[in-house]
VEXSEBA-993294 format. One record per residue (C-alpha): x, y, z. Coordinates in steps of 0.5 Angstrom, whole numbers, padded with zeros to 4 digits, always signed. Each point is the difference from the previous one (the first is absolute). Layout:
BEGIN
XYZ ...
//
This chain:
BEGIN
+0000+0000+0000 +0002+0007-0001 +0003+0003+0005 -0003+0006+0004 +0000+0007-0002 +0004+0002+0006 +0005-0005-0001 +0001+0000-0007 +0007+0001-0002 +0001+0002-0008 +0007-0001+0000 -0001-0007+0004 -0006-0002-0001 -0002-0005-0007 -0008+0001+0001 -0002+0007+0000 -0007+0000+0004 -0006+0003-0003 -0002+0008+0002 +0007+0001+0001 +0002+0007-0002 +0007+0000-0005 +0003+0007+0000 +0003+0001-0006 +0006+0003-0002 -0001+0004-0006 +0005-0005-0005 -0004-0006+0003 -0006+0004-0002 +0004+0000-0008 +0002-0007+0001 -0008-0002+0001 -0002+0003-0007 +0006-0002-0003 -0002-0008+0002 -0007+0002-0002 +0002+0003-0007 +0004-0006-0001 +0000-0007+0002 +0007-0002-0003 +0003+0005+0005 -0004-0002+0005 +0002-0007+0000 +0008+0001-0001 +0000+0005+0005 -0004-0003+0006 -0003-0007-0002 +0005-0006+0002 -0001-0007-0001 +0004-0006+0003 +0005-0004-0005 +0000-0007-0001 +0006+0000+0005 -0004+0004+0006 +0003+0007-0002 -0005+0006+0000 +0001+0004-0006 -0003+0006-0003 -0005-0002-0006 +0003+0001-0007 -0005-0002-0005 +0003-0004-0006 -0002+0003-0006 -0006-0004-0001 -0002+0001+0007 +0000+0007-0002 -0004-0001-0007 -0006-0004+0004 +0000+0006+0005 -0001+0005-0006 -0005-0004-0003 -0004-0001+0006 +0000+0007+0002 -0002+0002-0007 -0006-0006+0000 -0005-0001+0004 +0000-0008+0000 +0007-0004-0002 +0001-0006-0001 +0007-0003+0000 +0003-0007-0002 +0007+0000+0003 +0005-0007+0001 +0002-0003+0006 +0003+0004+0006 +0000+0006-0004 -0001+0005+0006 -0008+0000-0002 -0002+0000+0007 +0005+0005+0003 -0002+0006-0006 -0007-0001+0001 +0001+0000+0009 +0004+0007-0002 -0006+0002-0004 -0005-0001+0004 +0004+0003+0006 +0001+0006-0004 -0009+0000-0001 -0001+0000+0007 +0004+0005+0002 -0001+0006-0006 -0007-0002-0001 -0004+0002+0005 -0007-0005+0002 +0003-0006-0004 -0003-0007+0001 +0005-0005-0003 -0001-0007+0000 +0005-0006-0002 -0001-0006-0002 +0003-0006-0001 -0002-0007-0001 -0001-0002+0007 +0001+0005+0006 +0007-0002+0003 +0002+0003-0007 -0004+0007+0001 +0004+0000+0007 +0006-0002-0003 +0000+0007-0005 -0003+0004+0006 +0006-0002+0004 +0004+0002-0006 -0004+0007+0000 +0000+0001+0008 +0008-0001+0000 +0001+0006-0005 -0005+0003+0004 +0005+0000+0006 +0006+0002-0003 -0003+0007-0002 +0002+0006+0004 -0005+0003+0005 -0002+0006-0005 -0002-0005-0005 -0005-0005+0004 -0006+0001+0000 -0003-0002+0008 -0002-0007+0001 -0007-0002+0001 -0001-0007+0000 +0005-0004+0000 -0001-0008-0001 +0003-0006-0004 -0005+0001-0006 -0002+0007+0001 +0004+0007+0000 -0004+0007+0001 +0002+0007+0000 -0001+0006+0003 +0000+0003-0007 -0006-0004-0001 +0004-0005-0005 -0002-0007+0002 +0004-0007-0002 -0004-0007+0001 +0002-0006-0003 -0005-0006-0003 +0001-0006-0003 -0003+0000-0007 -0006-0003+0002 -0007+0002-0002 -0003+0001+0007 +0007+0004+0001 -0002+0004-0006 -0007+0002+0002 -0002+0006+0004 +0007+0003-0002 +0000+0007-0003 +0008+0002-0001 +0003+0006-0003 +0006-0005-0002 +0000-0007-0001 +0006-0004-0001 +0000-0007-0001 +0006-0004+0000 +0002-0006-0004 -0007+0000-0003 +0001-0006-0005 +0000-0005+0006 -0005+0002+0004 -0005-0005-0002 +0004-0007-0001 -0007-0004-0003 -0004+0003+0004 -0002+0006-0005 -0001+0004+0006 +0004+0006-0003 -0006+0000-0005 -0005+0001+0007 +0005+0005+0003 +0001+0004-0006 -0008+0000-0002 -0001+0003+0008 +0006+0005-0001 -0002+0002-0007 -0006+0005+0002 +0005+0004+0005 +0004+0002-0004 -0003+0001-0007 -0001+0007+0002 +0006+0003+0004 +0006-0002+0003 +0007-0003-0002 +0002-0007-0001 +0006-0003-0001 +0001-0008-0002 +0007-0003+0001 +0001-0008-0002 +0004-0005-0003 -0004-0004-0006 -0004-0006+0001 -0005-0003-0004 -0004+0004-0005 -0006-0002+0002 +0000+0005+0007 -0004+0007+0001 +0008+0003+0000 +0002-0003-0007 -0007+0003-0003 +0001+0006+0004 +0007+0000-0004 -0002-0002-0007 -0005+0006+0000 +0004+0005+0003 +0004+0005-0004 +0008+0000+0000 +0003+0006+0005 +0006+0004-0005 +0004-0001+0006 +0000-0008+0000 +0005-0005-0004 -0003-0003-0006 -0004-0007+0002 -0002-0005-0004 +0001-0008-0001 +0005-0002-0005 -0003-0006-0004 +0001-0004-0006 -0005+0004-0005 -0007-0003-0001 -0001-0005-0007 -0003+0007-0004 +0006+0004-0003 -0002+0006+0003 -0001+0000+0008 -0005+0006-0001 -0007+0000+0004 -0005-0001-0004 -0005+0005+0003 -0008-0001-0002 -0007+0001+0004 -0003-0007+0001 -0006-0001-0003 -0006-0003+0003 -0006-0003-0003 -0004+0002+0005 +0000+0004+0006 -0001-0006+0005 +0006-0003-0003 +0003+0006+0002 -0002+0000+0006 +0002-0007+0001 +0006+0001-0002 +0001+0006+0005 -0002-0004+0005 +0005-0007-0001 +0006+0006-0001 -0002+0002+0008 -0001-0007+0003 +0007-0001-0003 +0003+0005+0002 +0001+0003-0007 -0001+0008-0002 -0004+0002-0005 +0002+0005-0004 +0000+0006+0002 -0002+0007-0003 +0005+0006-0001 -0003+0003+0006 +0000-0006+0005 +0007-0001-0001 +0001+0008+0001 -0004-0001+0007 +0004-0006+0002 +0005+0004-0001 +0007-0004+0003 +0007+0002-0002 +0005-0006+0000 +0007+0001+0002 +0005-0006-0001 +0007-0001+0002 +0005-0005-0004 +0004-0004+0005 +0007+0004-0003 -0004+0006+0003 +0001-0003+0006 +0007+0001+0005 +0004-0005+0003 -0001+0003+0007 +0003+0006+0003 +0006+0001+0005 +0000+0001+0007 -0001+0008-0002 -0006-0001-0005 +0004+0000-0006 -0001-0005-0006 +0005-0005-0001 -0002-0002-0007 -0006-0002-0005 -0002-0007-0001 +0002-0003-0006 +0002-0007-0004 +0004-0002+0006 -0006+0001+0005 -0004-0004-0004 +0004-0006+0000 +0001+0000+0006 -0009+0000+0002 -0001-0005-0005 +0004-0004+0004 -0006-0001+0004 -0005+0001-0004 -0004-0003-0006 -0001+0004-0007 -0006+0001+0001 +0001+0003+0007 +0005+0004-0002 -0005+0003-0006 -0005+0002+0005 +0004+0002+0007 +0005+0005-0005 -0002+0000-0007 -0007+0001+0003 -0004-0004-0004 -0006-0003+0001 +0000-0008+0002 -0005-0005+0000 -0003-0004+0006 +0005-0003+0003 +0002-0007-0002 -0005+0002-0006 +0001-0003-0007 +0002+0007-0004 +0007+0003+0002 +0000+0008+0000 +0003+0001-0007 -0005-0004-0002 -0005+0003+0004 +0002+0007-0002 +0000-0002-0008 -0008-0002+0000 -0001+0007+0003 +0002+0002-0006 -0005-0004-0004 -0005+0000+0004 -0006+0005-0003 -0007+0001+0000 -0005-0004-0004 -0001+0002-0007 -0008-0002+0001 -0004-0002+0005 -0006-0004-0003 -0007-0001+0003 +0002-0006+0004 +0005+0003+0004 +0005-0004-0005 +0006+0005-0001 +0004+0000-0007 +0007+0002+0000 +0002-0001-0007 -0005+0001-0006 -0001-0007-0003 +0004-0001-0007 -0002-0004-0005 +0004-0007-0002 +0002+0000+0007 -0001-0007+0004 -0003+0001+0007 +0000-0004+0006 -0005+0001+0006 +0001-0002+0006 -0005-0001+0005 +0001-0001+0008 -0007-0002+0003 -0002+0002+0006 -0005+0006+0003 -0007-0002+0001 +0002+0004+0008 +0005-0005+0002 +0005+0006+0001 +0004-0002-0006 +0000+0003-0007 -0002-0002-0006 +0006+0001-0004 +0000+0000-0008 +0007+0002-0004 +0000+0002-0007 +0007-0001-0004 +0002+0002-0007 +0005-0005-0003 +0005-0001-0002 +0003+0007+0002 -0004-0003+0008 -0003+0008+0001 -0005+0001+0005 -0006+0002-0004 -0006+0000+0006 -0002-0003+0006 -0006-0001+0005 -0001-0002+0008 -0006+0000+0004 -0001-0003+0007 -0008+0000-0001 -0001-0002-0007 -0005-0007+0000 +0003-0006-0004 -0006+0001-0006 +0003+0007+0000 +0007-0002-0001 -0001-0005-0005 -0004+0006-0003 +0006+0004+0001 +0005-0004-0004 -0005-0001-0006 +0000+0008+0000 +0007+0000+0000 +0001-0004-0005 -0006+0002-0005 +0003+0008+0000 +0007-0003-0002 -0003-0004-0005 -0005+0005-0003 +0005+0006+0001 +0005-0005-0005 -0005-0003-0005 -0002+0007-0001 +0007+0003-0001 +0002+0001-0008 +0007-0003+0001 -0003-0006+0004 +0002-0006-0004 -0004-0006+0000 -0003-0002+0007 +0002+0003+0007 +0004-0004+0004 -0001+0000+0008 +0001-0006+0005 -0003+0001+0007 +0001-0005+0006 -0004-0001+0007 +0003-0003+0006 -0002-0006+0002 -0002+0002+0007 -0007-0002+0003 -0003+0006-0003 +0004+0000-0006 -0003-0007-0002 -0007+0003+0001 +0002+0006-0005 +0003-0005-0005 -0006-0005+0001 -0005+0006-0001 +0005+0002-0006 -0002-0008-0003 -0007+0001+0002 +0000+0006-0004 +0004-0002-0006 +0007+0001-0002 -0001+0002-0006 -0004+0006+0003 +0006+0003+0003 +0005+0003-0004 +0007-0003-0001 +0002-0007+0003 +0001-0003+0007 +0006-0002+0002 +0000-0006+0005 +0007-0002+0004 +0005-0005-0003 +0007-0003+0004 +0003+0006-0004 -0003+0005+0006 -0001-0006+0006 +0005-0005-0002 -0004-0006+0000 -0004-0003-0006 -0007+0004+0001 -0002+0000-0007 -0008-0002+0000 -0007+0004-0002 -0003-0003+0006 -0004+0006+0005 +0005-0002+0005 +0006+0001-0004 -0002+0007-0004 +0004+0006+0002 +0006+0003+0003 +0003-0004+0006 +0004+0004+0005 +0004-0005+0005 +0005+0002+0006 +0006-0002-0005 -0002+0003-0007 -0003+0007+0004 +0007+0001+0003 +0003-0002-0007 -0004+0006-0004 +0000+0005+0006 +0008+0000-0001 -0001+0000-0008 -0005+0006+0001 +0005+0003+0004 +0006-0002-0005 -0004+0004-0005 -0001+0006+0005 +0008-0001+0001 +0002+0001-0007 -0005+0005-0002 -0004-0005-0005 -0006+0002+0003 -0004+0007+0001 -0005+0000+0006 -0005+0006-0002 -0004-0001+0006 +0000+0004+0006 -0004-0006+0004 +0004-0005-0002 +0007+0004+0001 -0003+0000+0007 -0002-0007+0001 +0007-0002-0003 +0004+0006+0006 -0003-0004+0005 +0001-0007-0003 +0005-0004+0005 +0003-0007+0001 -0004-0004+0005 +0003-0006+0002 +0001-0004-0006 -0004+0004-0004 -0002+0007-0002 -0007+0004+0002 -0003+0007+0002 +0003+0003+0006 -0004+0001+0006 -0006+0004-0001 +0002+0000-0008 -0004-0004-0006 +0004-0003-0006 -0005-0003-0005 +0002+0005-0005 +0007-0004+0001 -0003-0006+0000 -0004+0001-0007 +0008+0003-0003 +0002-0007+0003 -0005-0004-0004 +0001+0005-0006 +0007-0003+0000 -0003-0007+0000 -0005+0001-0005 +0005+0003-0005 +0005-0006+0001 -0007-0005-0002 -0001+0005-0006 +0007-0001-0002 +0000-0007+0001 -0006-0003-0003 -0002+0006-0005 +0005+0005-0002 +0007-0003+0001 +0003+0004-0005 -0002+0006+0005 +0006-0004+0004 +0005+0005-0004 -0004+0007+0000 -0001+0000+0008 +0005+0004+0004 +0002-0007+0004 -0003-0008+0000 -0004+0001+0007 +0000-0008+0001 +0008-0001-0001 +0002+0007+0003 -0004-0001+0006 +0003-0007+0002 +0007+0004-0001 -0002+0004+0005 -0002-0005+0005 +0007-0003-0001 +0003+0006+0001 -0004+0001+0007 
//
């Protein structure tokens, strides 16, 4: 607790009591004005920090920290993505201390992924406060582990990034520490941001700092939609270019066949945590400015006098890489977004996938998302993973073109009935057939193959198709053979119809699909598929969605892999030389290598 006013000695005591009347010398008034006008002056002359060796030295901000400070001073909402152990919390603590002293009635909230993390930041701010000379310090009203309050009307409170902690808070300055790691697998970062956003929508500063994790977090969404600061280092994911000759993104407005299709599409995006394309006004209103510092902009450290001893270089990288994987280095130092821990895809593949994802060109009245136009004289493969009917899983359908392996269309729904799934398959096949058949450049009949997974619901769908008549469904229904199952399963009986997934061939084709993505041989267009791929993880001896996520679209791609293998083996052997890879052989190679 602060000393009583009568016993406080400005020259000896570190804790200044509330209400103490400071007798300022003229030079002290000048110093106060200089500090308020120039926070760098305040930092360099009055703020002390502890070095790793335990020495207390004046804060001499690194060059990148100066640039970050300018970004914060000049903008209301700032998000900073910074390498590991770069001093981001130190400069954030100094900025918070500056605002709490030189601006009256500041309600500052410091939020971290847990309360202990917030307390550590409060402790760092408090250490800086205690080292200040008395004439700069405000008097202390409240001093406990999570809250500091001063007689200038300002307060600093530490909370965890949970929805309950955020409710009721109306900060004039909100600081979020390591916000990319706020949720784990629980999604609480979204709930926290929903709770706190209304309080900062119309005023107050926001500073978010973090190293990246996955690009499925709120941190990533804010970052990717923010405007780069003029003081920032250039941030980009260095990846191989997509298959197309140009890496320029195609900008267009998605065409919706009906207003209901548009509303359903937006609803699906919101449920998946994906942003619907914003208008210019909405982007401006969001107003975040982003700041990035490259790992080479970070000093190796400072000496006992606070002077920089050198900057991180290739020698530093080589030393760090002894204890890190390449993905860990790219995430923690290069600041690339990473897949889920234990995920199927690495950081570079995810970065490349982010470049190829784009909105659908057309969403039809049945909510099928079309990413590419239907072209004449092209073979189409349609793979169906039946589910839904209120089971919690999605019915998922993929449409790929051959031999170029493009994702043409996609559909998924968790509430569609078995009868509707039969109709949906027919609608997709019919659209492809009619579009090709009516095209003046089409030569001969359209060539379409479709496959349905042989599970409980799938057998019912196959039975319905046989009852209606396969001739009513454009294309050829493909059944499993030894090429995909490894067994002699060729038969025309109902119980042998459809495509088969087993523990063995699932793993084989999952790894083959990963191989396609890693080698840049398949471009993911769908943001829904991209999202599921990022949370598709190793589970025991197999692969499945992470806790709380779905994998139906991923598994429909696995079925599409099986379907293409069966098409080449049974119907189109000449495609073997045209496809970028032989799925069956390459998947066996991957299994052997693994």
